C-alpha positions in Angstrom: -13.6 21.2 208.4 -14.5 17.9 206.9 -16.5 15.3 208.9 -16.1 11.6 208.3 -17.8 8.7 210.1 -15.7 5.6 210.9 -17.1 2.2 212.0 -16.1 1.3 215.5 -16.2 -2.4 216.5 -17.5 -3.0 220.0 -16.7 -6.2 221.9 -18.1 -7.2 225.3 -17.1 -9.5 228.1 -19.2 -9.6 231.3 -19.7 -5.9 232.3 -16.8 -4.5 230.3 -16.7 -3.4 226.7 -13.9 -2.4 224.4 -13.9 -0.6 221.1 -11.4 -0.6 218.2 -11.3 0.8 214.6 -10.7 -1.2 211.5 -9.3 2.0 209.8 -7.0 3.0 212.7 -5.0 0.1 214.1 -4.0 0.8 217.7 -6.9 3.2 218.3 -8.8 1.6 221.2 -10.9 2.5 224.2 -13.1 0.8 226.8 -16.1 1.4 229.1 -18.4 -0.3 231.6 -21.5 0.2 229.3 -21.9 0.4 225.5 -22.8 4.1 225.9 -19.5 4.8 227.9 -17.6 2.8 225.3 -19.0 4.8 222.4 -18.2 8.0 224.2 -14.6 6.8 224.8 -14.4 5.9 221.1 -15.2 9.5 220.1 -12.4 10.8 222.4 -9.9 8.1 221.3 -10.6 8.7 217.6 -10.3 12.5 218.0 -6.9 12.1 219.7 -5.7 9.5 217.2 -6.6 11.6 214.2 -5.1 14.7 215.8 -1.8 12.9 216.3 -1.8 11.6 212.7 -2.4 15.1 211.4 0.4 16.5 213.6 2.7 13.7 212.2 1.7 14.5 208.6 0.1 11.0 208.1 -2.6 10.4 205.6 -6.1 10.0 207.2 -7.8 6.9 205.7 -11.1 6.9 203.9 -13.7 5.3 206.1 -14.4 1.6 205.4 -17.9 0.3 205.1 -19.5 -0.7 208.4 -19.6 -4.4 209.0 -19.7 -6.5 212.1 -16.3 -8.2 212.6 -16.0 -11.6 214.3 -16.3 -11.3 218.1 -17.9 -7.9 218.0 -21.3 -7.3 219.5 -22.1 -4.0 217.8 -20.8 -1.5 215.3 -21.1 2.2 216.0 -20.3 5.0 213.5 -17.9 7.5 215.2 -17.4 11.0 213.8 -13.9 12.4 213.1 -13.5 16.0 212.1 -10.6 16.7 209.8 -9.0 20.1 209.3 -9.6 22.0 206.1 -7.3 24.4 204.2 -5.2 26.6 206.5 -6.4 30.3 206.6 -4.3 33.2 207.8 -5.9 35.2 210.6 -5.2 38.5 212.4 -6.4 38.1 216.0 -6.1 40.2 219.2 -5.0 38.4 222.4 -3.7 39.4 225.8 0.1 39.7 225.6 0.6 37.7 228.8 -1.5 34.8 227.3 0.6 35.0 224.1 3.8 34.9 226.1 2.6 31.9 228.1 1.7 30.0 224.8 5.1 30.9 223.4 6.9 29.5 226.4 5.4 26.0 226.0 4.6 25.7 222.2 7.0 25.3 219.3 4.3 26.7 217.0 1.8 29.2 218.1 -0.6 28.6 215.3 -0.6 24.8 215.8 -1.1 25.3 219.6 -4.1 27.6 219.0 -5.7 25.3 216.4 -5.3 22.3 218.8 -6.9 24.2 221.7 -9.7 25.3 219.4 -10.4 21.7 218.3 -10.4 20.5 221.9 -12.8 23.3 222.9 -15.1 22.5 220.0 -15.2 18.8 220.8 -15.9 19.6 224.4 -18.7 22.0 223.7 -20.2 19.7 221.0 -20.2 16.8 223.5 -21.9 19.0 226.2 -24.5 20.2 223.6 -25.3 16.6 222.5 -25.5 15.4 226.2 -28.1 18.1 227.0 -30.2 17.4 224.0 
């Protein structure tokens, strides 16, 4: 997996903040504090990049961090990109496999997406406890 860091523009009005990415038009989030807003930026970027990968879109190279007009801060937000696909042989409960097959068009994609979500969740919990 490759990790890239993208600049997130944070704007504030009263007790509300929003965040957007120069490199990902339409990828936005918001929060009541800057910390909540940055946390939301991580989640929004992960979902946005995941959708782009599923759609076969090119992931942009990060632009240089710079404070845009109207922004109060710039935060660098991590995005994890998948590497080369590797063929695996795994063992899994047959009922679980059947349940996956009922809802997923592609078993491998489903398992990869679930693994990415679990890794993000565990990483966030580890960072929060540190």
